[in-house]
N, C-alpha and C positions, 0 to 999 in steps of 0.2 A: 441597544443590544447587548447582552452580556458577553463578557470576554470568555472566548474558549481557552482552555488549558489543556496542554498536551506535553507529553513526555516520550520522545523516543527512546524505548526501553533497549531495543535491539535493530541494528541495520542489518538487513539480510542480503539486499544487492541493489544495483542499479539497473533497470530495465534499458532505458535509453537517456540521451542528453540532447538537448535543443541547441541550435546555434547561439542562444542568448545565455547558455550556461545553466538553465534549469534542468534538473535530471528528474526522471520518472523512476521513484524508488520503491521498492517492497520493504516495508519496516514493520515492527511490532510497536505499536504506539497505544499508550495509556490517554485516553481522553477523559477530561474532566474528573481524574481520580479513579475513574472506573477501571474494570480489568482490562488488561492490555488486548488489543485486536489487531490482525493483519490489516495492513494498510497499504493502498496503492494511489499514490498521487506525485503531482508535479511539484518538486521544493526548488526555491531559488537557493543560489550559493549560501552557504552557512545556516540553512533552515529559517532565515529570517522572515521570509513569506512562503505561502503554499497555494497551490491551485485546488481546484475540485478534485475530489477522489471518492475511492470506495473502502470501506472497512467490512472485513469478514472476521465471523467467528472461527473457531477451530473447525467446527462441524461443516461451516460453509466452504472453508478451504479443501477438507477431505472430499466433498462433493464436487467442487470445481476440479480438484486432480482426477477424480473418477470420469467427469465428463471429458476433460482433455485426453486421457489416455483412451476412451472410447472412440473419440473422434479422430486420433491419430491412427488408430488400428482400422477405421473404415477406408475403403477405397473410395476416390471421388469419382 
């Protein structure tokens, strides 16, 4: 299997931290020298290992923001 290259271009923030020290982070990440995308995943300390995650384009982040805003304005 080919090695995956990545560069964390910008750290936006930590969403949570596990008891083992792994952090779920929102970052802007360049995967395999492509354009950076928003990325949510678990990272080991010092980013030496990563868990499964999700990458989102700028358009997908805007759509997510709209959906979250709509959901927050609806009564349950």
